[in-house]
C-alpha positions as CSV (number, residue, x, y, z in Angstrom):
1,M,0.0,0.0,0.0
2,P,1.3,3.6,-0.6
3,W,3.2,5.3,2.1
4,K,1.7,8.5,3.6
5,D,2.9,10.4,6.6
6,G,0.9,9.3,9.6
7,Y,-1.4,7.0,7.6
8,T,0.2,3.8,6.3
9,I,3.0,1.9,8.0
10,S,4.6,-0.1,5.2
11,D,6.1,0.2,1.8
12,E,4.0,0.5,-1.4
13,R,4.1,-3.2,-2.2
14,S,4.3,-6.3,-0.2
15,L,6.7,-9.1,-1.1
16,A,5.3,-11.5,-3.6
17,D,4.8,-15.1,-2.4
18,A,7.8,-16.3,-4.4
19,E,10.0,-13.6,-2.7
20,V,9.3,-14.8,0.8
21,A,11.9,-17.2,2.2
22,W,12.2,-18.8,5.7
23,P,15.2,-20.4,7.4
24,G,16.3,-23.9,6.2
25,G,13.9,-23.8,3.3
26,A,10.8,-23.9,5.5
27,R,7.5,-23.6,3.7
28,C,5.6,-21.4,6.3
29,C,6.3,-19.6,9.5
30,V,4.0,-20.0,12.5
31,T,4.1,-17.7,15.6
32,L,2.1,-18.1,18.7
33,T,1.6,-15.1,21.1
34,V,0.3,-15.5,24.6
35,D,-1.1,-12.3,26.2
36,L,-0.6,-12.3,29.9
37,S,-2.6,-9.1,30.5
38,P,-5.9,-9.6,32.4
39,P,-8.9,-7.7,31.0
40,C,-8.6,-4.0,31.8
41,G,-9.7,-0.6,30.6
42,P,-7.8,2.2,28.8
43,A,-6.1,3.3,32.0
44,G,-4.4,-0.1,32.1
45,I,-4.2,-2.8,34.8
46,Q,-5.6,-1.6,38.1
47,A,-5.6,-3.4,41.5
48,A,-9.2,-4.4,41.0
49,D,-8.4,-6.0,37.6
50,L,-6.0,-8.4,39.4
51,R,-8.7,-9.7,41.7
52,T,-11.2,-10.8,39.1
53,P,-11.8,-14.5,38.4
54,D,-10.4,-14.1,34.9
55,A,-7.1,-12.7,36.2
56,Q,-6.7,-15.3,38.9
57,Y,-7.5,-18.2,36.5
58,G,-5.4,-16.8,33.7
59,M,-2.2,-16.6,35.7
60,H,-2.7,-20.0,37.4
61,G,-5.0,-22.8,36.2
62,G,-5.5,-21.4,32.7
63,L,-1.8,-20.8,32.1
64,D,-0.8,-24.2,33.6
65,A,-3.3,-25.9,31.2
66,L,-2.1,-24.0,28.2
67,L,1.5,-24.7,29.0
68,G,0.7,-28.4,29.1
69,V,-0.6,-28.2,25.5
70,L,2.4,-26.2,24.3
71,R,4.8,-28.8,25.9
72,K,2.9,-31.7,24.3
73,H,3.6,-30.1,20.9
74,R,7.1,-28.9,21.8
75,L,6.2,-25.3,20.9
76,R,7.7,-22.2,22.3
77,A,5.5,-19.1,22.4
78,T,6.1,-15.4,22.8
79,F,4.5,-14.1,26.0
80,A,3.4,-10.5,25.8
81,V,3.8,-9.3,29.4
82,P,2.9,-5.9,30.9
83,A,5.6,-4.6,33.3
84,V,3.3,-4.7,36.3
85,I,2.5,-8.4,35.7
86,A,6.3,-9.1,35.4
87,G,6.7,-7.4,38.8
88,I,3.9,-9.1,40.6
89,H,4.5,-12.5,39.0
90,A,8.3,-12.4,38.6
91,D,8.8,-16.1,39.5
92,R,6.2,-17.2,37.0
93,V,7.6,-15.0,34.2
94,Q,11.1,-16.2,35.0
95,A,10.0,-19.8,34.8
96,L,8.5,-19.1,31.4
97,A,11.7,-17.7,30.1
98,A,13.7,-20.6,31.6
99,E,11.4,-23.0,29.6
100,G,12.5,-21.3,26.4
101,H,9.6,-19.0,25.8
102,E,10.2,-15.4,24.7
103,I,9.2,-12.7,27.1
104,A,8.2,-9.5,25.2
105,A,7.0,-6.2,26.6
106,H,3.3,-5.4,26.6
107,G,3.4,-1.8,27.9
108,Y,3.7,-0.7,31.5
109,R,0.1,-1.4,32.5
110,H,-1.2,-2.3,29.0
111,E,-2.6,1.2,29.0
112,D,-3.7,3.5,26.2
113,V,-0.7,5.7,25.5
114,S,-2.3,7.7,22.7
115,G,-2.9,10.7,25.0
116,L,0.5,10.8,26.7
117,D,3.2,13.3,25.9
118,R,6.5,12.0,24.6
119,A,8.4,12.3,27.8
120,E,5.8,10.4,29.9
121,E,5.5,7.7,27.3
122,R,9.3,7.3,27.1
123,A,9.5,7.1,30.9
124,R,6.9,4.3,31.0
125,L,8.7,2.5,28.2
126,D,12.0,2.6,30.0
127,R,10.4,1.5,33.2
128,T,8.8,-1.4,31.4
129,T,12.0,-2.5,29.8
130,A,13.8,-2.4,33.2
131,M,11.1,-4.3,35.1
132,I,10.9,-7.2,32.5
133,A,14.7,-7.4,32.4
134,A,14.7,-7.7,36.2
135,A,12.2,-10.6,36.1
136,T,13.8,-12.6,33.3
137,G,17.5,-11.6,33.4
138,Y,17.5,-10.2,29.8
139,R,15.9,-7.2,28.2
140,P,12.9,-7.7,26.0
141,M,13.3,-7.2,22.2
142,G,9.7,-7.2,21.2
143,W,6.9,-4.8,22.1
144,Y,3.2,-5.4,21.8
145,S,0.1,-3.2,22.0
146,L,-2.7,-5.8,21.7
147,A,-6.3,-4.8,21.9
148,R,-8.2,-4.7,25.2
149,P,-11.9,-5.6,25.5
150,G,-13.9,-2.6,24.3
151,D,-11.0,-1.0,22.4
152,K,-12.0,1.1,19.5
153,F,-9.2,-0.3,17.3
154,A,-8.5,-4.0,16.9
155,G,-4.8,-3.2,16.6
156,G,-4.5,-1.7,20.1
157,S,-3.5,1.8,21.0
158,I,-0.3,3.6,20.2
159,S,0.7,7.3,20.0
160,P,2.5,9.2,17.3
161,H,5.7,8.8,19.3
162,T,5.6,5.1,20.0
163,M,7.5,3.7,17.0
164,A,10.3,6.3,17.2
165,L,10.6,5.7,20.9
166,L,10.9,1.9,20.4
167,I,13.6,2.5,17.8
168,E,15.5,4.8,20.2
169,A,15.2,2.2,23.0
170,G,16.7,-0.5,20.9
171,Y,13.6,-2.7,20.4
172,A,14.0,-5.2,17.5
173,Y,10.3,-5.4,16.6
174,M,6.7,-4.3,17.2
175,G,4.6,-7.4,17.6
176,N,1.2,-6.5,16.1
177,G,0.7,-4.7,12.9
178,L,-2.2,-5.0,10.5
179,A,-0.5,-3.9,7.2
180,D,0.7,-7.3,5.9
181,D,0.6,-11.0,6.5
182,V,4.4,-11.2,6.8
183,P,6.8,-9.0,8.8
184,H,7.0,-5.5,7.4
185,W,8.6,-2.1,8.1
186,W,6.6,0.5,10.0
187,V,8.0,3.7,8.5
188,T,8.4,6.7,10.9
189,D,10.4,8.9,8.6
190,V,10.3,8.4,4.8
191,A,13.3,10.8,4.2
192,T,15.7,8.9,6.4
193,R,14.1,5.5,5.9
194,Q,13.7,5.2,9.7
195,A,11.4,2.3,10.3
196,M,10.4,-0.3,12.9
197,L,10.1,-4.0,12.0
198,T,6.6,-5.1,12.6
199,L,5.1,-8.7,12.8
200,P,1.7,-9.5,11.4
201,Y,-1.4,-9.6,13.5
202,Y,-5.1,-10.1,12.6
203,Y,-7.9,-10.1,15.1
204,H,-9.6,-13.0,13.2
205,F,-7.0,-15.3,14.8
206,D,-7.0,-13.7,18.3
207,D,-9.1,-15.8,20.7
208,Q,-10.5,-12.8,22.7
209,F,-12.7,-11.8,19.7
210,F,-14.4,-15.2,19.8
211,L,-14.2,-16.1,23.5
212,L,-14.1,-12.8,25.5
213,F,-16.0,-10.0,23.7
214,P,-19.4,-11.8,23.3
215,A,-21.4,-11.5,26.4
216,K,-21.4,-14.7,28.4
217,G,-24.6,-16.7,28.1
218,T,-25.6,-15.2,24.7
219,G,-24.5,-18.3,22.8
220,L,-22.0,-16.3,20.9
221,E,-18.9,-17.8,22.4
222,H,-17.9,-19.9,19.4
223,A,-14.6,-21.5,20.0
224,D,-15.3,-23.8,17.0
225,A,-15.5,-20.7,14.7
226,L,-12.1,-19.5,15.9
227,F,-10.5,-22.8,15.0
228,R,-12.3,-23.1,11.7
229,N,-10.9,-19.6,10.9
230,C,-7.4,-20.6,12.0
231,R,-7.3,-23.9,10.2
232,A,-8.4,-22.3,6.9
233,E,-6.0,-19.4,7.2
234,F,-3.0,-21.6,8.1
235,E,-3.7,-23.9,5.1
236,A,-3.9,-20.9,2.8
237,Q,-0.7,-19.3,4.2
238,Y,1.1,-22.6,3.9
239,R,0.1,-22.9,0.3
240,R,1.4,-19.4,-0.4
241,G,4.6,-19.9,1.7
242,R,3.9,-17.0,4.0
243,Q,3.1,-16.7,7.8
244,F,0.3,-17.6,10.2
245,S,0.1,-15.8,13.6
246,M,-2.2,-16.6,16.5
247,V,-2.9,-14.8,19.8
248,L,-4.1,-16.7,22.9
249,H,-5.2,-15.5,26.4
250,P,-4.9,-18.1,29.2
251,H,-8.1,-17.0,30.9
252,A,-10.0,-17.5,27.7
253,I,-8.4,-20.5,26.0
254,G,-7.6,-22.4,29.2
255,F,-10.8,-24.3,29.5
256,P,-10.9,-28.0,28.7
257,H,-13.1,-28.0,25.6
258,R,-11.2,-25.0,24.2
259,L,-7.8,-26.6,24.9
260,R,-9.0,-29.8,23.2
261,M,-9.7,-27.7,20.1
262,L,-6.3,-26.0,20.4
263,D,-4.6,-29.4,20.8
264,G,-6.2,-30.7,17.7
265,F,-5.3,-27.5,15.7
266,L,-1.6,-27.7,16.8
267,A,-1.5,-31.4,15.8
268,H,-2.9,-30.3,12.4
269,L,-0.1,-27.8,12.1
270,G,2.5,-30.4,13.0
271,S,1.3,-32.7,10.3
272,F,2.5,-30.3,7.6
273,P,6.2,-30.6,6.5
274,G,8.3,-27.5,6.5
275,V,6.6,-25.5,9.2
276,W,8.9,-23.2,11.0
277,A,7.5,-22.5,14.5
278,A,9.3,-19.4,15.7
279,T,9.2,-17.0,18.6
280,G,8.6,-13.3,17.6
281,Q,12.2,-12.5,18.2
282,E,13.4,-15.4,16.0
283,C,11.1,-14.4,13.2
284,A,12.2,-10.7,13.5
285,A,15.9,-11.6,13.5
286,H,15.5,-13.6,10.3
287,W,13.4,-11.0,8.6
288,S,15.7,-8.0,9.5
289,T,18.7,-10.0,8.1
290,R,17.0,-11.3,5.0
291,Y,14.9,-8.2,4.2
292,P,16.7,-5.2,5.9
293,V,15.2,-1.7,6.0
294,T,17.4,-0.8,3.1
295,T,15.2,-3.0,0.8
296,L,12.2,-0.7,1.4
297,R,10.5,0.4,-1.9
298,L,8.9,3.7,-1.1
299,T,7.2,5.9,-3.7
300,P,5.2,9.1,-3.4
301,S,1.6,8.4,-2.3
302,I,-1.4,8.9,-4.4
303,W,-3.3,9.9,-1.3
304,Q,-4.9,13.3,-1.4
305,E,-6.3,15.2,1.6
306,H,-9.9,16.5,1.4
307,S,-11.6,18.9,3.8
308,D,-14.2,16.4,4.8
309,S,-11.8,13.5,5.2
310,L,-11.8,11.7,8.6
311,S,-8.1,10.7,8.3
């Protein structure tokens, strides 16, 4: 899609299927992200949010059950962790890292930063980095801004400063971008080619949109629909040689019937030859080496502003 200041985040044309290459000649990349944030509002995680049944189950029974399924399939995931969760559950987060999972940052409180000034957002970013590093023994390389229940935008909330701050802070990638179905560069300055590597995300493959947002008891909690979507998308991306990404929430997916569906879906993935199951950091490292920012193909945008435009 064409580049436009403050509008699009990638170059004018995605890589064609034949141009996408994965390590070792793999056919398709699969990434699993586990969101460790409990449901919260735009202000981010508050004390009351940590006392809810969802929060308690998510960090204990739900997470334990999900880890059992991941171990069965020998899969490592990327855990998107708010700093306050890393502080409160440092032992748990440290154990996840020791098991080989990636620990990525998910904001300070998983708050909406769109209204913060640059200095305050940077202070929170630095605090987040330090707190996660203290819990795991290494600094996070990935940053996520996943959607909360009730968010206006499925892609989560960022500010005009977020990408530039992440680049300054030395982050390797942003974990959820909607502009492509393979990793892509989020351009912050077209003149200097300053850009942040961004991994693909689609809410169609995020369990909360199927398991959390519909009101309980309405009959709209269709886990089977989630996995029908995921199976169809994975098979399509596998045929094309691109990437499939999925987001899970332990307090949502961690019930027996849903885990049974997840188990079956992961077994289905494992039956395909040439699937590269990577953490976000592994995927980002490969992409930034194979398709560095210097390969960006930016052209003047055809976009025109109009007085009645909502953009």
